[in-house]
C-alpha positions as CSV (number, residue, x, y, z in Angstrom):
1,M,-0.4,-0.3,0.0
2,S,1.3,3.5,-0.9
3,R,1.7,5.6,2.2
4,P,0.4,9.2,2.0
5,P,2.5,12.0,1.8
6,A,4.6,13.3,4.2
7,A,2.6,16.5,6.0
8,P,5.9,19.1,5.3
9,V,5.7,17.7,1.4
10,L,2.0,18.5,0.8
11,H,2.0,21.6,3.1
12,A,5.0,23.3,0.9
13,L,3.3,22.1,-2.4
14,K,0.5,24.0,-1.2
15,A,2.2,26.8,0.0
16,R,4.2,27.2,-3.1
17,G,1.1,27.4,-5.1
18,S,-1.0,29.9,-2.8
19,R,2.7,32.0,-3.4
20,L,2.7,31.7,-6.9
21,E,-1.0,32.5,-7.1
22,R,-0.5,35.7,-5.1
23,Q,2.6,36.5,-7.5
24,G,0.6,36.3,-10.4
25,D,2.4,33.3,-11.9
26,L,-1.2,31.5,-12.3
27,P,0.5,28.6,-14.7
28,G,3.0,28.1,-12.1
29,A,0.4,27.7,-9.5
30,L,-1.7,25.6,-11.6
31,E,1.4,23.0,-11.5
32,A,2.1,23.3,-7.7
33,Y,-1.9,22.6,-7.0
34,R,-1.6,19.9,-9.2
35,Q,1.4,18.1,-7.7
36,A,-0.3,18.8,-4.3
37,L,-3.7,17.0,-5.4
38,A,-1.2,13.6,-6.6
39,A,-0.1,13.7,-3.5
40,A,-3.1,14.2,-1.8
41,P,-5.7,12.9,-4.1
42,G,-9.3,14.4,-3.3
43,D,-8.5,17.1,-0.8
44,P,-11.3,19.5,-1.1
45,E,-8.9,22.4,-0.1
46,I,-6.8,21.4,-2.8
47,L,-9.4,20.8,-5.5
48,A,-10.8,24.3,-4.9
49,S,-7.3,25.9,-5.0
50,L,-6.7,24.3,-8.5
51,A,-10.3,24.9,-9.7
52,G,-10.0,28.8,-8.7
53,V,-6.7,29.1,-10.8
54,A,-7.9,26.9,-13.5
55,E,-11.0,29.8,-13.5
56,R,-8.6,32.7,-13.8
57,L,-6.4,30.6,-16.8
58,D,-10.1,31.0,-18.6
59,M,-10.2,26.8,-18.6
60,A,-13.6,26.8,-18.2
61,E,-13.9,22.7,-18.7
62,A,-11.2,22.2,-16.3
63,A,-12.6,24.6,-13.6
64,E,-15.7,22.8,-13.8
65,A,-14.6,19.4,-13.4
66,L,-12.7,20.5,-10.6
67,W,-15.2,22.1,-8.7
68,R,-17.6,19.2,-9.2
69,Q,-15.0,17.1,-7.7
70,A,-14.5,19.6,-5.0
71,R,-18.5,19.3,-4.2
72,A,-18.1,15.4,-4.1
73,S,-15.6,15.6,-1.4
74,A,-17.1,18.5,0.5
75,P,-20.7,18.3,0.2
76,A,-21.2,20.9,2.9
77,S,-19.2,23.4,1.4
78,A,-20.3,26.7,0.4
79,E,-17.6,27.6,-1.2
80,A,-17.6,24.8,-3.8
81,V,-20.9,24.8,-4.3
82,D,-20.1,28.5,-5.3
83,G,-17.7,28.1,-7.5
84,H,-19.4,25.2,-9.4
85,A,-22.2,28.0,-10.1
86,R,-19.8,30.1,-11.2
87,A,-18.1,27.7,-13.5
88,L,-21.6,26.4,-14.8
89,G,-22.5,30.0,-15.8
90,V,-19.0,30.4,-17.5
91,L,-19.9,27.4,-20.0
92,G,-23.0,28.5,-20.6
93,R,-25.1,25.9,-18.6
94,F,-27.0,28.4,-17.1
95,D,-30.2,26.4,-15.9
96,E,-27.9,23.9,-14.0
97,A,-26.2,26.9,-11.9
98,V,-29.5,28.5,-10.8
99,S,-30.9,25.0,-9.9
100,L,-27.8,24.3,-7.8
101,L,-27.7,27.7,-6.4
102,Q,-31.7,27.4,-5.5
103,S,-31.6,24.6,-3.9
104,V,-28.6,25.2,-1.6
105,L,-30.0,28.6,-0.8
106,R,-33.5,26.9,0.2
107,A,-31.5,25.3,2.7
108,D,-29.6,28.0,4.2
109,P,-30.6,31.2,2.7
110,A,-28.0,33.5,4.8
111,D,-24.8,32.6,2.6
112,A,-24.4,36.1,0.8
113,R,-21.8,34.5,-2.2
114,L,-24.4,32.6,-3.4
115,W,-27.0,35.2,-4.0
116,N,-24.4,37.0,-5.4
117,T,-23.5,34.3,-7.8
118,L,-27.1,33.6,-8.4
119,G,-27.7,37.3,-9.7
120,V,-24.2,37.1,-11.8
121,T,-25.5,34.0,-13.3
122,L,-28.8,35.6,-14.5
123,T,-26.9,38.5,-15.7
124,R,-24.5,36.5,-18.0
125,Q,-28.3,35.0,-19.0
126,G,-29.0,38.9,-20.3
127,R,-31.4,38.8,-17.3
128,A,-29.8,42.0,-15.6
129,D,-33.3,43.2,-14.3
130,E,-34.3,39.8,-12.6
131,A,-30.6,40.3,-10.9
132,L,-30.8,42.9,-9.2
133,P,-32.8,42.0,-6.3
134,F,-30.2,38.9,-5.4
135,F,-27.3,41.4,-5.4
136,D,-29.7,43.3,-3.0
137,E,-30.3,40.6,-0.8
138,A,-25.9,39.6,-1.0
139,L,-25.4,43.1,-0.2
140,R,-27.6,43.2,2.8
141,L,-26.2,39.7,4.2
142,D,-22.9,41.2,3.7
143,P,-22.9,45.2,3.2
144,R,-19.0,45.2,2.9
145,S,-19.0,42.7,-0.5
146,A,-16.5,44.6,-3.0
147,T,-17.8,41.5,-5.1
148,A,-21.6,42.1,-4.8
149,A,-21.4,46.0,-5.1
150,Y,-19.6,45.4,-8.6
151,N,-21.6,43.1,-9.8
152,R,-24.7,45.3,-8.7
153,A,-22.9,48.0,-10.8
154,S,-22.4,46.0,-13.9
155,A,-26.2,44.6,-13.9
156,H,-27.1,48.3,-13.4
157,F,-24.6,49.1,-16.7
158,D,-26.2,46.5,-18.6
159,L,-29.7,48.1,-18.3
160,E,-27.9,51.6,-19.1
161,G,-28.8,52.8,-15.0
162,Y,-25.8,54.8,-15.4
163,E,-26.1,57.0,-12.2
164,A,-26.9,54.0,-10.4
165,A,-23.7,52.1,-11.8
166,E,-21.4,55.0,-10.8
167,I,-22.6,54.6,-7.2
168,D,-22.0,51.1,-7.1
169,F,-18.8,51.6,-8.9
170,A,-17.2,53.6,-6.3
171,A,-18.9,51.8,-3.1
172,A,-16.8,48.9,-4.7
173,R,-13.7,50.6,-5.2
174,K,-13.6,51.6,-1.5
175,L,-14.9,48.3,-0.4
176,A,-12.4,46.7,-2.3
177,R,-9.3,45.2,-0.5
178,R,-7.4,43.5,-3.2
179,P,-5.4,44.7,-5.6
180,A,-7.0,42.9,-8.5
181,D,-10.4,43.6,-7.5
182,A,-9.2,47.7,-7.3
183,A,-8.1,47.2,-10.8
184,M,-11.2,45.5,-12.2
185,I,-13.3,47.8,-11.1
186,D,-11.5,50.8,-12.3
187,F,-11.6,49.7,-15.7
188,A,-15.2,48.8,-15.8
189,A,-15.4,52.3,-14.2
190,A,-13.6,53.7,-17.0
191,T,-15.7,52.3,-19.8
192,L,-19.0,53.6,-17.9
193,A,-17.5,56.8,-17.9
194,L,-16.9,56.4,-21.9
195,A,-20.2,55.2,-22.1
196,R,-21.6,58.3,-20.7
197,G,-19.5,60.3,-22.9
198,D,-16.8,61.8,-20.2
199,L,-13.8,60.8,-22.1
200,A,-11.0,62.7,-20.0
201,A,-12.4,60.6,-16.8
202,G,-12.6,57.2,-19.2
203,W,-9.4,57.6,-21.4
204,A,-7.6,58.2,-17.7
205,G,-9.4,55.5,-15.9
206,Y,-8.6,53.0,-19.2
207,E,-4.9,52.7,-18.2
208,S,-6.1,50.7,-15.7
209,R,-5.9,47.6,-17.8
210,L,-2.7,48.0,-17.7
211,S,-2.1,47.8,-14.2
212,P,0.5,44.5,-13.0
213,H,-2.8,43.7,-10.8
214,A,-4.9,43.1,-14.0
215,P,-6.2,39.6,-15.4
216,R,-3.0,38.2,-17.0
217,P,-1.0,41.4,-17.0
218,V,1.7,42.1,-19.8
219,S,4.7,43.3,-19.3
220,F,6.7,45.3,-21.9
221,E,10.1,44.6,-23.2
222,A,11.2,47.9,-24.9
223,P,13.8,50.2,-25.4
224,G,13.7,53.8,-24.5
225,R,11.6,55.2,-21.4
226,R,7.6,55.3,-21.2
227,W,5.4,58.3,-23.0
228,T,2.8,59.9,-21.0
229,P,0.2,62.4,-22.6
230,N,2.3,65.6,-20.9
231,L,5.6,64.8,-22.7
232,P,6.2,66.0,-26.2
233,L,6.4,63.7,-29.5
234,E,7.5,66.2,-32.5
235,G,10.7,64.7,-33.9
236,R,10.7,61.9,-31.5
237,R,11.6,58.2,-32.2
238,L,8.2,56.4,-30.5
239,L,7.3,52.4,-30.5
240,V,3.8,51.7,-30.2
241,F,2.6,48.2,-28.5
242,A,-0.5,47.0,-29.4
243,E,-1.7,45.4,-26.3
244,Q,-5.6,44.0,-26.7
245,G,-7.3,42.0,-28.6
246,L,-7.6,42.2,-32.6
247,G,-10.4,44.4,-32.8
248,D,-9.1,46.7,-30.3
249,E,-5.9,46.7,-32.5
250,I,-7.4,47.9,-35.7
251,L,-10.0,50.6,-33.4
252,F,-7.1,52.3,-32.0
253,A,-4.9,52.1,-35.2
254,S,-7.5,54.8,-36.2
255,L,-5.3,57.3,-34.4
256,V,-2.0,56.3,-36.1
257,P,-2.6,59.5,-39.0
258,D,-2.7,61.6,-35.6
259,L,0.2,60.1,-34.5
260,L,2.4,60.5,-37.4
261,A,1.3,64.2,-37.9
262,T,2.4,64.9,-34.7
263,L,5.7,63.2,-35.0
264,G,6.2,65.4,-37.8
265,P,8.8,64.7,-40.6
266,D,12.0,64.3,-38.2
267,G,9.9,62.0,-36.1
268,R,10.0,58.2,-36.7
269,L,7.0,55.8,-35.5
270,S,7.5,51.9,-35.1
271,L,3.9,50.0,-34.4
272,A,4.8,46.4,-32.9
273,M,1.3,44.8,-33.9
274,E,-0.8,41.8,-34.3
275,P,0.9,39.7,-36.8
276,R,-2.0,39.0,-39.1
277,L,-2.2,43.0,-38.8
278,V,1.1,43.8,-40.4
279,R,1.0,43.4,-44.2
280,L,-2.3,45.5,-43.9
281,L,-0.9,48.4,-41.7
282,A,2.3,48.5,-43.6
283,R,0.1,48.9,-46.7
284,S,-2.0,51.8,-45.0
285,F,0.9,53.5,-43.1
286,P,4.5,53.5,-45.3
287,E,5.7,56.1,-43.2
288,A,6.0,53.9,-40.2
289,E,7.9,51.0,-39.3
290,V,5.0,47.9,-38.7
291,V,6.3,44.9,-37.3
292,A,5.1,41.8,-35.3
293,H,4.8,42.2,-31.4
294,H,5.8,38.6,-29.9
295,T,4.4,37.3,-26.6
296,E,5.5,34.7,-24.2
297,T,5.0,33.7,-20.7
298,R,8.8,33.9,-18.6
299,D,8.8,33.8,-14.9
300,G,4.9,33.6,-15.2
301,R,4.5,36.4,-16.5
302,L,3.2,37.2,-20.1
303,R,6.3,39.4,-21.7
304,R,5.4,41.2,-25.1
305,S,8.5,42.7,-27.3
306,A,9.5,43.9,-30.8
307,P,12.3,41.7,-31.6
308,D,12.1,42.6,-35.4
309,L,12.8,46.1,-35.2
310,A,15.1,47.5,-37.5
311,A,17.2,50.1,-35.0
312,P,15.8,49.5,-31.6
313,R,18.5,51.6,-29.8
314,A,17.1,54.4,-31.8
315,V,13.8,54.3,-29.9
316,E,13.6,56.8,-27.2
317,L,10.1,56.5,-26.2
318,W,7.6,53.9,-26.2
319,T,3.8,52.9,-25.2
320,T,0.6,51.6,-25.9
321,L,-2.0,51.7,-28.6
322,G,-4.9,51.6,-26.2
323,S,-3.3,54.9,-24.4
324,L,-3.1,57.4,-27.6
325,P,-7.0,58.3,-26.8
326,Q,-5.5,60.5,-24.0
327,R,-3.8,62.8,-26.0
328,F,-5.5,62.7,-29.2
329,R,-9.6,61.7,-28.0
330,R,-10.1,64.2,-25.3
331,R,-13.2,65.3,-26.9
332,I,-15.8,64.2,-29.1
333,A,-14.7,67.1,-31.2
334,D,-11.1,65.3,-31.6
335,F,-12.3,62.7,-33.8
336,P,-12.1,63.5,-37.6
337,A,-15.3,63.6,-39.6
338,A,-13.3,61.3,-42.3
339,P,-10.6,59.7,-41.2
340,P,-8.1,58.0,-43.3
341,P,-9.3,54.4,-44.1
342,L,-6.8,51.0,-44.3
343,R,-6.1,50.1,-47.3
344,P,-6.6,46.5,-48.8
345,D,-4.8,44.9,-51.6
346,P,-6.3,46.7,-54.6
347,A,-5.8,43.3,-56.7
348,R,-7.4,41.0,-53.9
349,V,-10.4,43.5,-54.0
350,A,-10.8,43.1,-57.5
351,H,-10.6,39.3,-57.2
352,W,-13.5,39.0,-55.1
353,R,-15.3,41.3,-56.9
354,A,-14.7,38.8,-59.8
355,W,-16.0,35.9,-57.1
356,L,-19.0,38.0,-56.1
357,G,-19.6,38.9,-60.0
358,D,-22.9,41.0,-61.0
359,G,-25.7,40.1,-59.2
360,P,-27.4,41.9,-56.2
361,P,-25.9,43.4,-53.7
362,A,-23.7,41.0,-51.3
363,V,-23.9,41.5,-47.7
364,G,-21.4,40.3,-45.4
365,L,-22.5,38.4,-41.5
366,S,-20.4,37.9,-38.6
367,W,-23.0,37.1,-35.7
368,R,-20.5,36.4,-32.2
369,S,-17.1,37.0,-31.4
370,G,-14.6,33.5,-31.4
371,K,-15.0,33.6,-27.5
372,L,-18.6,32.9,-26.2
373,G,-17.9,32.0,-22.4
374,G,-19.0,33.8,-19.2
375,D,-20.2,37.6,-19.8
376,R,-19.6,37.6,-23.5
377,R,-22.8,35.8,-24.7
378,R,-25.2,38.3,-23.4
379,H,-23.6,40.8,-26.2
380,Y,-24.6,38.7,-29.0
381,P,-28.3,38.0,-30.5
382,P,-29.2,35.1,-30.8
383,L,-29.4,33.0,-34.4
384,E,-33.0,33.3,-34.6
385,A,-33.0,37.0,-33.9
386,W,-31.1,37.2,-37.2
387,R,-34.4,36.5,-39.4
388,P,-35.2,39.9,-40.3
389,V,-31.9,40.1,-41.8
390,L,-31.8,36.8,-43.5
391,R,-35.0,36.8,-45.0
392,E,-34.3,40.2,-46.7
393,Q,-34.9,39.9,-50.8
394,G,-32.9,41.4,-53.4
395,I,-29.3,40.6,-51.8
396,R,-27.0,37.8,-51.9
397,L,-26.2,36.8,-47.9
398,V,-21.4,36.2,-47.1
399,N,-20.6,34.4,-44.2
400,L,-17.9,36.5,-42.6
401,Q,-17.8,34.5,-39.4
402,Y,-14.4,33.1,-38.0
403,G,-14.9,30.0,-36.6
404,A,-18.2,29.6,-37.7
405,E,-19.5,26.1,-36.5
406,V,-21.2,24.0,-39.4
407,E,-24.6,23.8,-37.3
408,E,-24.6,28.0,-37.3
409,V,-24.3,28.1,-41.0
410,G,-26.8,25.4,-41.3
411,A,-29.3,27.1,-39.2
412,L,-28.5,30.8,-40.5
413,S,-29.1,29.4,-44.0
414,A,-32.2,27.5,-42.9
415,I,-33.9,30.7,-41.6
416,A,-32.7,32.5,-45.1
417,G,-34.2,30.0,-47.4
418,R,-30.6,29.9,-49.1
419,A,-27.5,29.3,-48.6
420,L,-24.8,31.4,-46.8
421,M,-21.8,32.2,-49.8
422,Q,-19.0,30.3,-48.4
423,P,-15.5,32.8,-49.6
424,P,-13.1,30.4,-50.8
425,G,-9.7,29.6,-49.9
426,L,-10.1,32.2,-47.1
427,D,-9.5,31.7,-43.7
428,L,-11.5,34.2,-42.3
429,K,-9.3,34.3,-38.7
430,A,-6.0,33.8,-40.0
431,D,-5.8,36.0,-43.6
432,I,-7.0,39.1,-42.1
433,D,-5.5,41.0,-44.8
434,D,-7.5,38.9,-47.2
435,L,-10.6,39.4,-45.2
436,A,-10.3,43.4,-45.1
437,A,-10.0,43.1,-49.2
438,L,-13.8,41.2,-49.0
439,C,-14.9,43.4,-46.9
440,A,-14.5,46.5,-49.6
441,A,-15.7,44.3,-52.4
442,L,-19.3,44.0,-50.6
443,S,-22.1,46.1,-50.9
444,G,-22.4,46.3,-47.1
445,I,-21.9,44.4,-43.9
446,V,-24.1,43.3,-40.7
447,A,-21.7,42.8,-37.5
448,V,-21.7,42.3,-34.0
449,N,-18.7,44.2,-32.1
450,N,-16.3,42.3,-33.4
451,A,-12.8,42.4,-35.2
452,T,-14.7,41.5,-38.7
453,A,-17.0,44.7,-38.0
454,Q,-14.2,47.0,-36.8
455,L,-12.2,45.3,-39.7
456,A,-15.1,46.3,-42.6
457,G,-15.1,49.8,-40.6
458,A,-11.8,50.7,-40.6
459,C,-11.6,49.9,-44.5
460,D,-14.6,52.3,-44.9
461,A,-17.0,49.4,-45.8
462,P,-20.7,50.0,-45.1
463,T,-21.2,48.5,-42.0
464,V,-23.8,48.0,-39.5
465,M,-22.9,46.9,-36.2
466,L,-24.8,45.3,-33.6
467,C,-23.9,46.4,-29.9
468,G,-24.7,44.6,-26.8
469,A,-25.1,45.5,-23.2
470,G,-22.7,47.9,-21.9
471,A,-21.1,49.0,-25.2
472,W,-19.2,52.0,-24.9
473,L,-17.4,52.8,-28.3
474,T,-20.2,55.1,-29.0
475,L,-19.2,57.3,-26.4
476,G,-22.6,58.4,-25.2
477,Q,-23.2,59.8,-29.1
478,D,-25.8,58.0,-31.4
479,R,-23.5,57.6,-34.1
480,Y,-19.8,55.8,-34.5
481,P,-17.4,58.5,-33.9
482,W,-14.6,56.6,-34.9
483,R,-15.7,55.2,-38.4
484,P,-18.6,57.2,-40.4
485,S,-19.1,54.4,-42.4
486,V,-20.1,52.4,-39.4
487,R,-23.4,52.7,-38.3
488,P,-24.3,51.7,-34.8
489,V,-27.5,49.9,-33.5
490,A,-28.4,48.5,-30.1
491,P,-31.2,47.3,-28.1
492,K,-33.3,50.1,-27.1
493,R,-34.5,47.4,-24.1
494,F,-31.4,45.2,-22.7
495,G,-31.6,41.6,-24.7
496,D,-34.6,43.1,-27.1
497,W,-32.9,42.0,-30.2
498,S,-35.7,41.7,-32.3
499,Q,-35.6,45.4,-32.2
500,A,-32.5,46.0,-32.6
501,M,-32.3,43.5,-35.8
502,D,-35.4,45.6,-37.6
503,G,-33.3,48.9,-36.9
504,A,-29.9,47.1,-38.0
505,L,-32.4,46.0,-41.7
506,A,-33.3,49.8,-41.9
507,K,-29.7,50.9,-41.8
508,L,-28.4,48.0,-43.9
509,R,-31.3,49.0,-46.6
510,E,-30.1,52.5,-46.5
511,L,-26.5,51.7,-46.7
512,L,-27.5,49.7,-50.0
513,A,-29.5,52.5,-51.5
514,A,-26.3,55.0,-50.6
515,D,-24.4,52.2,-52.2
516,R,-26.1,51.7,-55.7
517,R,-26.1,55.9,-56.0
518,R,-22.0,55.5,-55.8
519,P,-19.9,56.1,-58.5
520,A,-18.3,52.8,-59.4
521,S,-14.7,52.9,-58.9
């Protein structure tokens, strides 16, 4: 028979996992807890620690399995119930999560954590109005819960109750004890300020995304010193790192012309971008050096560099792409009426026009993000909600959805009563340069707020963009300040996608009518 591990060894493994977790080395913590679990299988405390780290690493299925094991090992543990319900919600298994929480709360209604998680689960379902009473109960039971105050603020944000959201975010910030919680609250409050049109406060708070305590923080290995908005740029050698998702990189690339003009003829701009964007941006900004950024995990930290710079020692200053609005977009009046578009390859635009040929207007569709876990689902309409656009007569429908499942395309085609056209030989996720050319060849695009919508708008393609809960990119306007070719549409009532899709169809018709009047290029 194997002997149980020596207590000092097990204690050391658990302590190492805890230390690495506090330091932000989540992969290292995961491995330490795995070793501890191997030494003590079924230990509920280790299972809970391992599940918590898996959650933070977006390992949703692993987290759910681990929390389920933790519940089996300690059926009376409220922590395990709470964690398992959270994991089920991230996976979109909302009914299971609600049923689990309700069954436990009926037996013990005094646990504030469980009321809070019930509210979070409903919010993730797009039922923020129903979630509010559960956050109220969580705060009644635990008035010092920063988590419940933050989540209630987020529900108010979804419902466009901006004043209530601001009050709750401020309360959550005062109650926050962990730096990671403070960074998360600061970022959410910044997006709220932007949604209300308070750009000065919003962009200042937006810097919290770079906090070392933010989820999965990135360290930048850059020559020169970090630029701040008060430092002059004229004649300087500046390196700019893109540091968010692909759609964010495309969005904030709209500020590059401002930056080039400010640097002037004696300045030099280098852009370190997502590798898929390099060709498109190099063509669009020939005055700049455009290279791929490189990201690796070292010592438990994400580290980003620009190893392909031609002259790294010449760089005097560096910054991040999302920090530029602090200097160049402090007021709505700072947004140019006609920003220069990105420049797809003309030969590839001609190729896609030839593929489309003559016929009714061709309209591209993209209906979700590539990631649908947790809170993201409520930002996107269900497939059935697309019926008004899909059933529109006199247009052809082109699939622009990266990572589209066969079942999704089949369901949409069935609703439309005709097959969606599939661009031959085009990887919609990997080949962004060619996707840009296809967008430029289409008569119009209807897309949710994802990378495809941002790309289409940046290429001056007529685009209807469906904005979901908590969307802040319109900056309190009834238009899209970033790109005039984009027409935003949002539900007037939270989750009412039928109304929003009717609005999207009306705007699509307007764009197509304008496209028919436009001279051929």
